[in-house]
C-alpha positions, 0 to 999 in steps of 0.5 A: 470727339476730334474731326478726321481728314483723309489721314485720320480716321475713327473706327472701333472707338479710336483714331488711326491713320487712314486705311491702316490698323496703326493707332494714331497714339503710336504716331503721337508718340513717336513724333512728340519723342522726336521720331522723325516721319521718314523713321516712323514709315519704315518702323510702320510700313503698312502706313503706305506712304511717308505722305500719310505719315506727314499727314497724320503729323499735320493733324496732330500739329493742327489739333493738339488739344483735342489729340491731347484729350484723346490720349488721356482718355485713352489712357484713363479707359486703359487704366479702368481695364487694367483694374477690372481685368489685370494682365499679365506682369510682362504686358504690364511691364511692356506697357509701363516701359511704353509709358516711360518713354512718352515724352512729358 
């Protein structure tokens, strides 16, 4: 389990930007694709402030190994769910497009 702080919290078994429904996964993938904090905040204004985006990015940078392990685990869980509960082709395609954009 990863630690949490004022910018990242654990709820419903996942990590989120504190006080939001924005998953840490989203911020991590966007940041690692080179999207600046300002653009992430623009895309997800419900985060609340640029400072919270920057705090989440700092968390990601300070806990890279834990974040990587968490993301790998999330992908494994998603693959298991996908196997047990096949999704409509449209959703599968959307997820696969998102995976292709992930930094590798």
